[in-house]
C-alpha positions, 0 to 999 in steps of 0.5 A: 500499500502506498500511503499518503503525506497529504490529509484527504477526506476524514471519515464522516461515520460509518454505514448505519443503514441496511441489514448488519451482517459479519463476513469473512476478509482475506485479512489477517491481523497482525497481534504484534510488531517491533515496538523499538526502532528498526535500523534502515540501511542503504545497500548498493551491489556491483556489478549494477543492474542486475534483476533483484532475484539475483541480488537476492541470492547475493544477500543470501550467500552474504547472510550464509557466511553470517554477514562476514562477521557484520550480522552475527546471527541478526536476521536482516531482511532485504528487498532485493534493490536498495533496502536492507532492515534489521531489528538491531544495529549492524556493527559497520564500525566508524566507517559511513559504508563498509564493503564485502565481496561475496562469490556466488556460484550460481550459473546466472551470476557466472554468466552476468560476469567474466571470471565468475560470480563475484559480488560487492556488497556496500552496506551504509546506515540510512537511518532508524525507523520509529515503530511507535509512530506506525501505531499512532497512525493506526489509531488516529492520533498522528497523520502519515509521515515519511517514517510511517511509509517506511515502517509500513515498507519495513513490514512488506519487505519483512514478510517477503524476505523468506518466500522471494529466497524460495519461489518466482517473485513478480512484484508482491506475488509469488508463484511456483510451478506446483500449480500450473496448467498449460495454455496455448503457443507455448505459455502455462499459467502458475498459481501463486499468492499475493501478500501485502501489509495493509494499515487498518482501523488501530491494526495492521493486516496482512492482505493473503490472496490467491494470484495467477499470471502466464509464464512461458513454458520451459523445455527444449526449444524445438518442441516449443517452437512447434507451439509457437507456430501452432504446428501439430508437429516439428515435421511440418516445419522440414521443408523450411520456415518462412522469414515471417515466422522466423520473425515471429519466433525471434520476437517471442525468444528474444530476451529469454534465457536459455540453457545448453545442453550439448556440454554434459552436466555444465548447463551454461545460462545464456540470454538470447539475442536474436535467431538467425535468417537461415537454418543450422544447416544454411548459417556459415562461420569461421572456427578458430582455424579460419575454416569456414563451415556451417553449424550443423557441420561444426557440430558433427566435427566437435561434439559428433552429433548430427542434428536432427533439426538442421532445417531450424535457425540458430539461436545467437547468443552473446555477440556471435555465438550460434547454437542450434535449437535441439541443444538449447531448453528455455529455463523455467520461471520466465514470466510472459510479460506481453499481452496474451491473445484471446485464446490464452486469456479464455483459459487463464480465466477458467483456470483463475476462476474459484468459487468463494469457498474453494478460493478461501480455502486456498487462501488459508493454505498461502499461510503456511507456504509464505512461512509465517508461523516458523519464520525466524525473520519475523521471530526476531522481530517479534511479529506474529500474525493470527492464522484465521481471517479476519471477521469484519462488520458489514451491512447489506445495503437496502435495494432500490427501486427501479423504474421502466415505463409506466405500462404496467404493474411491473414497471417499478420493482425492487430486483431480487438478487441484483438481476431482472428480466425485461418481461411485461416491462417498457423502455422508459423512453423509447427513441423512434427509428425510422432512417436506417440500413443493414450491411451484411459482411457474412456472406455464409448467411442468406438473405431469407435469414437476414430478413426473418432476423429483421422482423424479429428484431423490429417485433422485439424493438416494438414490444419493448418500447423502441418505436420502429417506423421503417421496418424493412430497411434496405439491406447491402451485401458487402466484403469484409476485405473490401473497401468499409469506408465506402461501404458504410457511406453507401449504406448511410445514403441508402438510409437516407434514401429509403426513409427521406430523412436523416439516417440514425443508425447502420446494423452490421452484420460481422462474419466472426468475433475478429477485431480488424473489422469491428474496429474499422467500422467503428472508426469510420462510423465514429470519426468519418461518417458520425453515425451509430453502429449496431454490430451483431455476429452472425451466428445469432441471426439464423435463430433469432432469439427474442431475449438476444434481440431485447439485449440489442434494443437495450444498446440501440436505445441508448445510442438513438438518445432514449432512456432505458430505466431510471430511479425516482427522485426521492431515491436519488436526492443528492442529483434530483434535488438540485441541478447535479452532473455526475462525472466518469474519469479513465485513463487506459494504456497500450498493452504491457511493452508497448512504450510508443502508443500514446494513453487515452483519457475519457470523461462521461457526464450525466446530462438529466435529472436522473443520471441516465444519459451521458456525454462523453470527451476523449483526450490522446495524451503521452504513453503511461501518463495516468494524469489526464492531461487536458481535464480542464478543457473536458469538463469545460466542454461536459459543462456547457453541454449539460447547460444546453441539455438541461438549461441550468448550470450544474450547482453540485459535482460528483466526481469518480475517477478510476484507474489511479492507484494509491501512490497517485493520490496526492498527484491527481488531487494537486492537478485533477481537482485543481483542474476541475475548479479552473474549468469552472471558473472559466466559464464565469468567475463567480461560478463555484460548484461544490465538489466531491472527488471519489477514486474507484479502484477495482485493482486490489486483492481484497475478497469478502466470503459470507460467514454462512450459507444463508448469507450467500447469494445464489453463486456463493458470494456475499449479497449485492449491496454488502459494504464494509467501512471498518477494521480493514479500511483506512484508519482514518480516511473516507473510504469503503468497499462495496459489492454491488452486483450479484456474483456470476462465477468465481469470488466476486470482486468489491470495488473500493471507493475512496474520497479525496476531496468532499465539499458536499459534506457527504455522510457515509449512508448517503454516498455508499446509498448513492453510489450503490444505487447508481450501480442498477441504471447501467444502460446496457444490463438488466443486473446492477453492475460492479462499478458506478456507471459513470466510470464504467462508461468512461472505460467503455469510451476510452476502450472504443478510442483505441479503435479511432486510430488511422492505419492501425494493423489490428490483425496481428496481435504482436503489432508495435507501431515503433515506426512512429514518433510519439507526435505522430502516434498522437496525431494518427487518432481521429476526433469523434464527431460532434453530434455523436459526442452527446449521445452514447454511441459507444454502448 
């Protein structure tokens, strides 16, 4: 946890509405931790720039030598980078820093430095941590100081020290190959554990959770090449490998560590620098005597080894050492950092999806794996952890009443179990669909099937409350590989000519789930033509189910400016009593490893007193910048749109900000709150609406489990509306966990809301209830969602904006964009047409 040095909003009390309950959590109470001072040391290890895992081995070798007389039984912990902590002072003498030579007989260490694994450790006193101050912080008697931050960091390093020397370590998680499953394409998923020291109310806790990540599958390279290229066997490659496939393999293997097997027990470790463009039997070099020969001939002569796979390229290591693939093994425990493809992602979700009870049991097992009981480092520091999951007081908020059009007895109701259906209900405000056309990109779908589908669709739209004037839209067939720009412009003209009215919608039937066609349709309709499109998969056309058509209707109605459902004004007094705007914001970043493409910021804003309709704004900004650079002008645009829509300026602003980690809170408050305030005064110097700024976090490891089966929903999770705002939250700031949705599969993840600025003086009850109720009016679903809709919509807008880049190669999942500089990258994104920014075209 990254604590903050700024004081944010103090907790105004705890939740008092709804039904009190108790839940188990994956937090374990720290029953004691050091009360005296802890000694902090700066550590530098030469040679520099080695990975933390190697430095931990160096430190372990140093410990095994009893710290060369310095440790003398003192259990000092090391973070693998530059910090060491010990419960007693190390006798470094009068010197400012002391150096120690350490020899490490390790294959990886040997390859780091010629002449063997020699390392120099320099230890220098950095200061002392007053652990008593942490105690006062936990009890709300002092704000977070640098000393408190370092104290929490020390506890984090203390609990990680032993597991990090035994298991593959990624951030705060530890992974073991004991529990792994293969993924397609030469990858595998390993299960492990995440752990973190977290300050709570009056106590420290350990947050422990199961975790999973993808690793490169270890093994013989020829076997892995078959998997990388999606072949059935190595025999399919005997006729040679194309240049494109060699490039693909090089991209996959570059930078990975291999072991060589042709020298008996001496399995030297190397890093792959590249592959040869030619196979082993056609790659020439000169041996020590200046004789030119192929790599295959050299191995036959030098090692009496006839290559079984001379048709495979060679691996190049160091400067120019050529190794045939069959003498190379990929080393175990190398994390896969690039983005997984669709099939890998689906398989990984299957593996990691665990019912709440299964997950809770796994978490308890992790307590033993991570060595909390017999850990000499914890013992020497006097730290003990209660082995049972912490039981937390919680409440289940009352379910709101949601309303559709007043067309019958079921039009207003409180959904049971966080979900409902559209039977007997009509849209609150149905749009009118008069001018539209259909484009069929799926040649396999016969015209009669499309006509039947359109009939069923129109009837369902009318039954659901969306008014269809033209039931026979023009239908055209199009080539998915053809000119999509021309196709959609023709469809636009067809729609307008057939209805003698401005076109409203283009309906597209897609042949498959591939991204390239979908992306191009959205780029052209959003940024070139300026018309909403509705895409459907061809597999749904033949048997057009009413339920499917009703779900499509929800999306189309929102895109045309209609309203699907709403909450009555008495349920949302904060919004309905005075003009109020709800804003949601998010920033999405390119996939891991892509340091060239820009990040995309999106802001959405409610445009009515029911917080049902939203307008949006998009900006492209520098790669991986989390702070929204142009927030002021985005908010200004949206405030103007609100005024045009409602005829009033909003007197109150509720801003839900997604995608910010705890370490960025200070920066976000300093920049973004100021930008919002400045946007208001730039419209009118006297305009100063009250602002509440709430950070929305989904990427955390807090999980809750029902105490009794009767307290669970059908999936075994806590009931929708479960709110936790005591014990495991911040010692004194205004934050809470809300699980607003019903579980579908696996263990539900609550959303964490943290209030950083509050001019509106919310009580715990009013903000929690408002946030929960809003989760019931997400436009395109008939269930409560897990995150407040304003933030959800911002996420959808930012994801859609990725498709607005001209010249993107969507068919190559590994494509990078190195050919463009950052300015060209940003200029390649097209703007959404102004008329679409006012409707929910992204639904």
